[in-house]
N, C-alpha and C positions, 0 to 999 in steps of 0.2 A: 437357520443358524444353530449350530450344535452347542453343547454345554461348554466345551473348551474354547469355542469362538467367543462366547459370552464372557467366560472367565478371564480370558486374556485379551479382551477387546481393547483396541487402541482408542484414543480420544476420537470421538465422532467428528467427522468433517461434514460440513454442509454440502449437499448436492443440490444445485439449482439449475434450472433451465435457463440458458443464456440466449440473448438476442445478438445478432450480428452488430458489430461496431459499437457495442455498449460496454462500458466499464462500470463495474460494481464497487461500491465503497469497501475498501480493504480493512478499515478499522471502524468499529462502532464509535460514534461521537458526533460532534457538531461540525457540519460542513460550513466553511467560511469562504468568501471570495478570495481569489488569488492575491488581490491587492492588500488584504488584511493579514497576510502571513507574517510580516514584520522583518523579513530578510530580503533585501533588494534583489538578490540573485533570483529568488523565487517570485516575489511580489511584482517585479517589473517584467516578468515573463522571459527573462534571459534564457532559461533552460527549456521554455515551452509553456503552453497553456495548461490550466488545470485548476485545482482548488487546494485549500488547506483543510485540515481536520484537527479539531481539538479532541484528542482521544478520551473515551469514557472507559475503555478496556485496554488491556495490555497485550493484545494479539493482533497480528497482521495476516490477512488472508489474500490469496490470489484474486485480483480483480477481474480476471478473464482467463480463458484457456490460453495456454502459451508455453513459453520456455523461459527459464531463468537465464537472463543474459548477463547479469553482473551482480556481484555481492561485494559491497565495500569491505576492505580489509578490516575496518573498524566495526563491521557488522550492523551499522546504523541505517543502511540504505540497500534496497534491492531493485534491480532492473528486470522488467519482464518484456519480452517480445511477444505480443499477442498473436493469435492465429489470424486476426483480421489486419495485421500490419502496424498496429500502434506500438510505439516504444514507450513504456511506462516506467516512471521512477517513483518509488515510495521511499521517502526520506523521513525517518522518525526523529522528531525533535530538531531544533536549530543548533548548529555548531556542535552537535554530538559526536562529530569525528574526534573531538578532543578527549572523549571518554575511552578511546582505544578498545572498544568492545565491551567494556564493563557495563553490565545491565542489559545486554542484548544476547539473545540466543536464537540463531538462525537454524532452522530445521530442514532446509533444502540446500541443494548444491547447484553451482553454475552448470548450465546445459541440461538441467533436469526439466522434463516436461511436467507442467502443473495444470490442474483443473481449477476452474473458478470455484472459490470457496475452500481451497486447500490451504491449511496452515503453512505460513512461510516463516514466521518469526514470532518470538515472545520478547517483550521488553519490560523494563521496570521504570514506571513513571517517577517513583520516589527517588531513585538514583539519578535520573535525568534532572529533576528539580534540585536535588542536593548538590549536583555539580554546577548549578547556576544556569541551566539551559531551559528555554521554553520547550514544552512538550508538543507544540504545534507540529503537525506532520504534513509535509508537502506531498501532494498526489499530482504528478505532472506527466503530460504527454510530451516527451522530449523531441519527437519528430513532428511537432505541430505544423511546422512550415511545409512539410511534405504532404500534409493532408488537406482536404478541402474544407473540413470543418472540425472544430473541437468545441463542444458546447457543454457547459455545466447544467445539469437538469434540475438541480435543487440545492438549496442551502438550508441550514438549520439542523436540529438534532435528527439523526438518522441512524438506523441499524446498519451493521455491516452487511454487505451483500445486497444493498438496495441499489438499483440503477441510479448512477450519479453523473455519468458523463457519456456523451456520444462522441466518438472519434472516427471520422470516415473521410 
């Protein structure tokens, strides 16, 4: 790496070795069971199987290699189609669609190829709380019914990019 590369270096992105059919935690925080999310659409599995995350940091990273399939107009949710065929939704906060993008900064675009660990979004927990919304983030495999298995590997406090779900 040359002098100018160091001088103008972008924010470092984590590079991790991924395992097939594994999803990595996109937000550092406490992983909770799906049933504890507190919003029936998520907690009852209407949108698919997965888990909740109570964020400890305000950044969302790609949970696997894949393609950004959707970005909510209100910037609070991102969909990823993984290379292994899982369709993943990362929904930051509950009812945050009401915020119309205030407090959310998405740094990727739809149809963009992403690598596991690549920064997708920054968000402001203080703004979410001030707007009266829980910061709990849903991490859902929306095509769960099409897969043989979706398993949450662990709950509790976890660093981002720790293996947290198996979807195959």
